[in-house]
Structures are given as structure tokens and as C-alpha cells.
Z-matrix of the N, CA and C atoms (Angstrom, degrees):
N
C 1 1.443
C 2 1.529 1 107.91
N 3 1.317 2 117.40 1 137.40
C 4 1.463 3 122.01 2 -176.17
C 5 1.520 4 112.21 3 -61.90
N 6 1.338 5 116.67 4 -34.43
C 7 1.455 6 120.35 5 -178.99
C 8 1.524 7 110.60 6 -64.69
N 9 1.320 8 117.39 7 -43.87
C 10 1.469 9 121.75 8 178.22
C 11 1.522 10 111.20 9 -63.78
N 12 1.317 11 117.30 10 -40.81
C 13 1.461 12 120.59 11 179.04
C 14 1.520 13 111.12 12 -64.01
N 15 1.308 14 116.82 13 -43.93
C 16 1.457 15 121.20 14 179.91
C 17 1.526 16 110.88 15 -65.95
N 18 1.321 17 115.99 16 -44.52
C 19 1.464 18 120.34 17 -179.12
C 20 1.518 19 111.64 18 -66.10
N 21 1.320 20 117.98 19 -40.57
C 22 1.461 21 120.35 20 -178.90
C 23 1.527 22 111.62 21 -72.87
N 24 1.316 23 117.66 22 -25.23
C 25 1.462 24 120.73 23 179.21
C 26 1.526 25 112.18 24 -78.61
N 27 1.319 26 116.30 25 -20.32
C 28 1.468 27 120.43 26 -177.75
C 29 1.524 28 110.50 27 -78.20
N 30 1.302 29 115.02 28 153.18
C 31 1.455 30 119.84 29 173.81
C 32 1.515 31 109.04 30 -66.79
N 33 1.308 32 116.24 31 157.57
C 34 1.462 33 120.56 32 -178.93
C 35 1.521 34 112.15 33 -53.22
N 36 1.318 35 116.84 34 -39.77
C 37 1.454 36 121.02 35 -177.37
C 38 1.532 37 112.03 36 -63.66
N 39 1.325 38 117.14 37 -33.15
C 40 1.461 39 120.41 38 -175.05
C 41 1.527 40 113.99 39 -95.66
N 42 1.334 41 118.89 40 -7.00
C 43 1.466 42 120.25 41 -177.05
C 44 1.520 43 111.66 42 -59.46
N 45 1.319 44 117.43 43 -46.23
C 46 1.462 45 120.41 44 -178.74
C 47 1.526 46 110.51 45 -64.76
N 48 1.330 47 116.87 46 -40.37
C 49 1.465 48 120.24 47 179.26
C 50 1.526 49 111.12 48 -63.01
N 51 1.330 50 116.49 49 -44.64
C 52 1.466 51 120.51 50 -179.61
C 53 1.516 52 110.58 51 -64.93
N 54 1.334 53 117.31 52 -45.01
C 55 1.459 54 120.34 53 179.07
C 56 1.526 55 111.39 54 -62.78
N 57 1.325 56 117.18 55 -41.71
C 58 1.466 57 120.48 56 178.37
C 59 1.525 58 110.99 57 -64.28
N 60 1.323 59 116.88 58 -40.00
C 61 1.463 60 120.90 59 179.25
C 62 1.533 61 111.06 60 -65.11
N 63 1.317 62 117.13 61 -40.08
C 64 1.471 63 120.57 62 178.28
C 65 1.523 64 110.51 63 -65.68
N 66 1.327 65 116.65 64 -42.55
C 67 1.468 66 120.24 65 178.19
C 68 1.524 67 110.51 66 -64.45
N 69 1.322 68 117.16 67 -41.93
C 70 1.465 69 121.11 68 177.70
C 71 1.529 70 110.55 69 -61.26
N 72 1.323 71 117.15 70 -42.61
C 73 1.468 72 120.83 71 178.14
C 74 1.514 73 112.13 72 -62.87
N 75 1.329 74 116.57 73 -43.53
C 76 1.469 75 120.47 74 178.50
C 77 1.527 76 110.71 75 -64.30
N 78 1.328 77 116.56 76 -42.25
C 79 1.465 78 121.18 77 178.60
C 80 1.529 79 110.65 78 -62.10
N 81 1.323 80 116.73 79 -43.45
C 82 1.467 81 120.99 80 -179.96
C 83 1.523 82 110.80 81 -62.76
N 84 1.335 83 116.74 82 -45.88
C 85 1.469 84 120.10 83 179.09
C 86 1.523 85 111.69 84 -64.20
N 87 1.334 86 116.70 85 -39.18
C 88 1.457 87 121.10 86 179.61
C 89 1.528 88 110.69 87 -63.58
N 90 1.331 89 117.46 88 -46.03
C 91 1.461 90 119.46 89 -179.49
C 92 1.529 91 111.32 90 -68.01
N 93 1.338 92 117.73 91 -35.87
C 94 1.464 93 121.08 92 175.38
C 95 1.521 94 110.39 93 -63.48
N 96 1.315 95 116.57 94 -43.40
C 97 1.463 96 121.36 95 178.21
C 98 1.519 97 110.60 96 -60.26
N 99 1.334 98 116.98 97 -44.85
C 100 1.462 99 120.03 98 179.47
C 101 1.519 100 112.00 99 -63.17
N 102 1.328 101 117.32 100 -38.88
C 103 1.466 102 120.01 101 177.96
C 104 1.522 103 110.84 102 -64.32
N 105 1.331 104 116.46 103 -38.74
C 106 1.465 105 120.34 104 179.51
C 107 1.527 106 111.13 105 -68.97
N 108 1.329 107 116.88 106 -43.76
C 109 1.460 108 120.92 107 -176.02
C 110 1.521 109 112.01 108 -74.33
N 111 1.326 110 116.99 109 -47.41
C 112 1.455 111 120.01 110 -171.07
C 113 1.531 112 114.51 111 -94.80
N 114 1.331 113 116.89 112 -26.27
C 115 1.460 114 119.78 113 -177.17
C 116 1.522 115 113.00 114 -108.74
N 117 1.324 116 117.08 115 -4.87
C 118 1.454 117 120.97 116 179.64
C 119 1.516 118 114.22 117 74.83
N 120 1.332 119 117.30 118 17.95
C 121 1.469 120 120.40 119 179.38
C 122 1.526 121 109.98 120 -71.24
N 123 1.315 122 115.35 121 150.79
C 124 1.468 123 120.85 122 176.57
C 125 1.532 124 109.07 123 -83.81
N 126 1.341 125 117.47 124 141.73
C 127 1.468 126 119.33 125 176.87
C 128 1.525 127 110.60 126 -60.32
N 129 1.311 128 115.79 127 135.70
C 130 1.458 129 121.15 128 -176.67
C 131 1.523 130 108.49 129 -144.61
N 132 1.325 131 116.81 130 99.21
C 133 1.463 132 121.18 131 -175.97
C 134 1.522 133 111.50 132 -67.38
N 135 1.324 134 118.10 133 -42.99
C 136 1.465 135 118.84 134 -179.79
C 137 1.528 136 110.61 135 -64.29
N 138 1.320 137 116.92 136 -37.00
C 139 1.461 138 120.78 137 175.48
C 140 1.516 139 111.28 138 -65.38
N 141 1.344 140 116.73 139 -39.24
C 142 1.458 141 120.78 140 178.75
C 143 1.525 142 111.10 141 -65.24
N 144 1.326 143 117.09 142 -38.54
C 145 1.463 144 119.97 143 177.87
C 146 1.523 145 111.00 144 -65.77
N 147 1.330 146 116.93 145 -40.35
C 148 1.462 147 120.29 146 177.57
C 149 1.526 148 110.58 147 -63.81
N 150 1.330 149 116.60 148 -40.63
C 151 1.463 150 120.72 149 177.22
C 152 1.525 151 110.40 150 -64.25
N 153 1.320 152 117.22 151 -40.37
C 154 1.465 153 120.89 152 179.56
C 155 1.528 154 111.30 153 -63.07
N 156 1.317 155 117.20 154 -40.71
C 157 1.468 156 120.53 155 178.34
C 158 1.520 157 109.81 156 -65.02
N 159 1.328 158 116.93 157 -46.81
C 160 1.467 159 120.49 158 179.25
C 161 1.526 160 110.93 159 -62.42
N 162 1.317 161 116.27 160 -44.98
C 163 1.467 162 121.06 161 -179.97
C 164 1.531 163 110.50 162 -63.48
N 165 1.320 164 117.12 163 -40.32
C 166 1.459 165 120.87 164 177.65
C 167 1.515 166 112.20 165 -62.25
N 168 1.326 167 116.45 166 -40.16
C 169 1.467 168 120.23 167 176.75
C 170 1.528 169 110.45 168 -64.34
N 171 1.330 170 116.26 169 -41.26
C 172 1.459 171 119.53 170 178.19
C 173 1.527 172 111.52 171 -65.07
N 174 1.328 173 117.03 172 -41.09
C 175 1.465 174 120.66 173 176.95
C 176 1.519 175 109.72 174 -59.81
N 177 1.317 176 115.61 175 -43.90
C 178 1.460 177 120.46 176 -178.87
C 179 1.525 178 110.95 177 -64.35
N 180 1.320 179 117.29 178 -44.29
C 181 1.464 180 121.49 179 177.97
C 182 1.520 181 111.32 180 -65.91
N 183 1.317 182 116.37 181 -29.07
C 184 1.460 183 121.37 182 179.50
C 185 1.513 184 113.81 183 -80.88
N 186 1.321 185 117.44 184 -0.27
C 187 1.449 186 120.44 185 175.75
C 188 1.519 187 115.69 186 110.60
N 189 1.312 188 118.69 187 0.33
C 190 1.467 189 121.20 188 177.35
C 191 1.516 190 108.56 189 -71.61
N 192 1.317 191 115.23 190 98.02
C 193 1.462 192 120.03 191 -175.26
C 194 1.522 193 112.86 192 -72.29
N 195 1.310 194 117.52 193 -17.63
C 196 1.449 195 120.02 194 -179.96
C 197 1.512 196 113.68 195 -65.81
N 198 1.306 197 116.56 196 -26.92
C 199 1.463 198 120.21 197 -179.69
C 200 1.523 199 112.69 198 -98.68
N 201 1.325 200 118.17 199 -1.09
C 202 1.457 201 120.29 200 -175.30
C 203 1.521 202 112.09 201 -63.29
N 204 1.314 203 118.03 202 -40.83
C 205 1.464 204 120.79 203 178.42
C 206 1.525 205 110.35 204 -64.53
N 207 1.322 206 116.55 205 -42.88
C 208 1.459 207 120.21 206 179.70
C 209 1.525 208 110.87 207 -67.70
N 210 1.330 209 117.66 208 -37.36
C 211 1.461 210 121.02 209 178.04
C 212 1.511 211 110.57 210 -65.64
N 213 1.327 212 117.07 211 -41.61
C 214 1.465 213 120.65 212 178.68
C 215 1.524 214 110.05 213 -62.92
N 216 1.328 215 117.29 214 -40.31
C 217 1.454 216 121.53 215 178.01
C 218 1.523 217 110.86 216 -63.86
N 219 1.338 218 116.59 217 -43.08
C 220 1.458 219 120.68 218 -179.08
C 221 1.520 220 111.95 219 -65.70
N 222 1.333 221 115.83 220 -32.07
C 223 1.465 222 119.87 221 179.66
C 224 1.525 223 112.38 222 -85.83
N 225 1.328 224 116.28 223 -0.85
C 226 1.453 225 120.49 224 177.84
C 227 1.512 226 113.54 225 84.04
N 228 1.346 227 117.04 226 18.31
C 229 1.462 228 120.27 227 -177.99
C 230 1.421 229 114.14 228 -103.18
């Protein structure tokens, strides 16, 4: 499985970040899919990426330590 290969190739420090990022991506795609199927929304990749960034920041603020390094990088810290 590609996820296992990617996770095992990462250093110990980055495994949690990579796994959290993959879960965040899957969650974002799932919610976008549901909006398209059930609400009639049009697929919008740039909108999905913006939602993923916002959601990732919220996860990080909520205590998800796996995304803290990535959030700090995104904020320029």
C-alpha cells in the first residue's frame, strides 16, 4: 500500500505529520464529494485546498500535534 511505503520511508519525526496530512487530505476529499453528491455543489479543487489549509489549522489549534510542524512551516515559523 502506498501509504505504508510513504510512512515507513519517513523519519520517525515526520511519520505523524505525514499520516495526519494524508488523513486530512482524505477527509477533505470525502467532504467535497459529499457536497457534490448531496448538495449539488460543483467540484472545486482550489476551494478544497483552501478548506484543507483552514481545516489543518483548526486541527492544529485543537491539539493535533501531527500537523503542528506543517502549520508552523505554512505560517513561516
